[in-house]
Backbone as CSV, one residue per row, in Angstrom:
resi,resn,N_x,N_y,N_z,CA_x,CA_y,CA_z,C_x,C_y,C_z
1,MET,113.262,186.155,-35.890,112.353,186.847,-36.566,111.423,187.530,-35.467
2,ASN,111.035,188.596,-35.668,110.110,189.486,-34.795,108.677,189.738,-35.274
3,THR,107.750,189.872,-34.441,106.448,190.196,-34.968,106.368,191.422,-35.705
4,SER,107.416,192.386,-35.505,107.720,193.564,-36.381,108.092,193.253,-37.759
5,ASP,108.528,192.072,-38.110,108.668,191.632,-39.368,107.556,191.250,-40.214
6,LEU,106.395,190.920,-39.567,105.178,190.549,-40.242,104.720,191.658,-41.022
7,HIS,103.810,191.543,-42.042,102.952,192.550,-42.560,102.098,193.142,-41.752
8,GLU,101.999,194.291,-42.010,100.974,195.267,-41.101,99.691,194.782,-41.022
9,GLU,99.183,194.336,-42.188,97.737,193.542,-42.025,97.667,192.536,-41.023
10,THR,98.693,191.785,-41.129,98.788,190.506,-40.212,98.849,191.002,-38.811
11,ILE,99.493,191.823,-38.518,99.861,192.475,-37.075,98.393,193.178,-36.679
12,GLU,97.803,193.823,-37.631,96.393,194.154,-37.128,95.406,193.252,-36.866
13,SER,95.451,192.202,-37.805,94.398,191.064,-37.672,94.768,190.190,-36.322
14,ILE,96.016,190.000,-36.041,96.549,189.492,-34.769,95.809,190.175,-33.415
15,LEU,96.381,191.604,-33.555,95.884,192.326,-32.518,94.337,192.526,-32.317
16,LYS,93.718,192.539,-33.304,92.146,192.397,-33.259,91.874,191.068,-32.489
17,ARG,92.383,190.066,-32.919,91.985,188.683,-32.243,92.360,188.724,-30.728
18,LEU,93.690,189.263,-30.362,94.093,189.302,-29.010,93.102,190.102,-28.191
19,ARG,92.678,191.074,-28.830,91.738,191.913,-28.129,90.445,191.325,-27.708
20,ARG,89.677,190.681,-28.747,88.733,189.780,-28.471,88.983,188.781,-27.512
21,ILE,90.282,188.101,-27.279,90.393,186.953,-26.550,90.499,187.731,-25.048
22,GLU,91.190,188.725,-25.019,91.114,189.469,-23.885,89.654,189.642,-23.170
23,GLY,88.775,190.059,-24.057,87.333,190.194,-23.848,86.804,188.779,-23.284
24,GLN,87.017,187.906,-24.080,86.740,186.406,-23.467,87.099,186.093,-22.194
25,VAL,88.368,186.419,-22.086,89.026,185.881,-20.699,88.378,186.770,-19.618
26,ARG,88.129,187.953,-19.842,87.338,188.793,-18.777,85.937,188.209,-18.453
27,GLY,85.394,187.754,-19.659,84.023,187.351,-19.587,84.200,186.053,-18.729
28,LEU,85.220,185.063,-18.892,85.278,183.838,-18.263,85.594,184.041,-16.741
29,GLN,86.356,185.252,-16.271,86.311,185.617,-14.849,84.980,185.912,-14.444
30,LYS,84.252,186.698,-15.000,83.025,187.021,-14.431,81.966,186.012,-14.313
31,MET,82.155,184.940,-15.344,81.207,183.787,-15.136,81.769,182.993,-14.038
32,VAL,82.966,182.800,-13.687,83.188,182.045,-12.431,82.874,182.970,-11.342
33,GLU,83.065,184.039,-11.233,82.694,184.848,-9.951,81.047,184.881,-9.896
34,GLU,80.331,184.760,-10.901,78.742,184.620,-10.757,78.425,183.241,-10.514
35,GLY,79.250,182.285,-10.482,78.810,181.089,-10.269,78.174,180.306,-11.317
36,ARG,78.552,180.639,-12.623,77.789,180.062,-13.734,78.053,178.489,-13.859
37,SER,77.508,177.924,-14.648,77.774,176.327,-14.621,78.980,176.035,-15.439
38,CYS,79.450,174.896,-14.833,80.672,174.457,-15.419,80.734,174.101,-16.931
39,GLU,79.464,173.848,-17.362,79.511,173.510,-18.804,79.576,174.686,-19.497
40,GLU,78.763,175.996,-19.143,78.991,177.275,-19.816,80.475,177.795,-19.796
41,VAL,81.027,177.572,-18.416,82.483,178.093,-18.402,83.397,177.346,-19.452
42,LEU,83.215,175.991,-19.476,84.178,175.266,-20.225,83.943,175.420,-21.844
43,THR,82.609,175.706,-22.012,82.227,176.006,-23.525,82.957,177.298,-23.777
44,GLN,82.891,178.318,-22.979,83.616,179.750,-23.233,85.174,179.411,-23.365
45,MET,85.637,178.467,-22.547,87.085,178.275,-22.514,87.449,177.653,-23.831
46,SER,86.581,176.761,-24.302,86.861,176.311,-25.560,86.894,177.185,-26.739
47,ALA,86.102,178.128,-26.524,86.074,179.287,-27.708,87.344,180.147,-27.542
48,THR,87.782,180.414,-26.523,88.940,181.097,-26.132,90.055,180.350,-26.606
49,LYS,90.245,179.083,-26.442,91.324,178.364,-26.844,91.315,178.264,-28.351
50,LYS,90.099,178.124,-29.061,90.129,178.150,-30.612,90.578,179.640,-31.050
51,ALA,90.178,180.625,-30.303,90.688,182.025,-30.775,92.113,182.195,-30.756
52,MET,92.598,181.613,-29.666,94.150,181.688,-29.464,94.849,180.864,-30.514
53,GLU,94.194,179.641,-30.853,94.791,178.885,-32.037,94.838,179.626,-33.385
54,SER,93.791,180.324,-33.477,93.740,180.944,-34.853,94.726,182.259,-34.862
55,ALA,94.813,182.800,-33.683,95.964,183.828,-33.739,97.202,183.246,-34.053
56,SER,97.681,182.102,-33.282,98.782,181.457,-33.539,99.050,181.067,-35.037
57,THR,97.946,180.620,-35.672,97.961,180.163,-37.097,98.407,181.244,-37.943
58,LEU,97.743,182.355,-37.712,98.195,183.731,-38.512,99.633,184.047,-38.397
59,ILE,100.261,183.875,-37.192,101.768,184.237,-36.971,102.289,183.173,-37.711
60,LEU,101.989,181.786,-37.543,102.771,180.830,-38.192,102.789,180.976,-39.614
61,GLN,101.670,181.239,-40.260,101.577,181.177,-41.587,102.443,182.373,-42.192
62,GLU,102.423,183.506,-41.474,103.334,184.645,-42.247,104.831,184.291,-41.837
63,PHE,105.164,183.535,-40.665,106.464,183.235,-40.174,107.133,182.169,-41.409
64,LEU,106.103,181.194,-41.727,106.705,180.229,-42.691,106.898,180.862,-44.066
65,SER,105.906,181.712,-44.433,106.139,182.533,-45.720,107.511,183.311,-45.843
66,LEU,107.774,184.074,-44.682,108.837,184.864,-44.741,110.168,183.634,-44.800
67,CYS,109.998,182.954,-43.898,111.230,181.798,-43.989,111.417,181.160,-45.268
68,ALA,110.272,180.762,-46.124,110.449,180.211,-47.416,111.227,181.163,-48.177
69,ALA,110.979,182.622,-48.194,111.784,183.282,-48.948,113.304,183.452,-48.506
70,ASP,113.532,183.300,-47.214,114.980,183.352,-46.864,115.516,181.902,-47.089
71,ILE,114.843,180.933,-47.135,115.376,179.514,-47.555,115.882,179.622,-48.996
72,ALA,115.001,180.207,-49.725,115.197,180.368,-51.454,116.495,181.174,-51.546
73,LYS,116.869,182.115,-50.506,118.009,182.806,-50.751,119.169,182.077,-49.956
74,GLY,118.988,180.903,-49.519,120.265,180.106,-49.052,120.487,180.140,-47.608
75,ASP,119.440,180.648,-46.935,119.589,180.681,-45.541,119.418,179.205,-44.774
76,GLN,120.416,178.683,-44.252,120.555,177.207,-43.818,119.888,177.208,-42.358
77,GLN,119.917,178.157,-41.624,119.246,178.186,-40.226,117.679,178.342,-40.314
78,LYS,117.013,178.535,-41.401,115.651,178.724,-41.250,114.860,177.443,-41.014
79,PRO,115.298,176.433,-41.590,114.691,175.096,-41.229,114.607,174.795,-39.788
80,VAL,115.884,174.899,-39.153,116.037,174.788,-37.735,114.926,175.774,-36.959
81,GLN,115.021,176.920,-37.293,113.863,177.872,-36.625,112.505,177.444,-36.822
82,ILE,112.218,177.088,-38.128,110.974,176.476,-38.285,110.481,175.256,-37.568
83,ALA,111.388,174.297,-37.230,111.397,173.170,-36.381,111.200,173.625,-34.861
84,THR,111.720,174.647,-34.605,111.746,175.160,-33.187,110.463,175.791,-32.913
85,MET,109.891,176.633,-33.980,108.646,177.387,-33.789,107.479,176.369,-33.867
86,LEU,107.498,175.190,-34.583,106.707,174.183,-34.647,106.550,173.369,-33.152
87,ARG,107.631,173.192,-32.661,107.618,172.621,-31.445,106.976,173.267,-30.353
88,LYS,107.299,174.709,-30.306,106.599,175.621,-29.351,105.216,175.597,-29.565
89,LEU,104.704,175.518,-30.844,103.233,175.831,-31.208,102.583,174.423,-30.729
90,VAL,103.250,173.244,-31.160,102.624,171.781,-30.764,102.743,171.377,-29.297
91,GLY,103.779,171.850,-28.888,104.213,171.226,-27.467,103.549,172.003,-26.421
């Protein structure tokens, strides 16, 4: 399954989040260049990590929804794909 299989609204939401994350990462670079405190940098890194997890969750939710429909149609490979996707997300 490709991201092109996701609903348009989901794709737009993911892209919006990724653009925000991109800005956060640029901000982190600037913070390090400016010599900001480790606490400030780590706080921002934590926020960036949470934003990545949120974007990942959107993809996973839609992936599982689409897989459920395929499983209902008898696709025997979808459970394997789900397990693979979960390992990538968790591992």
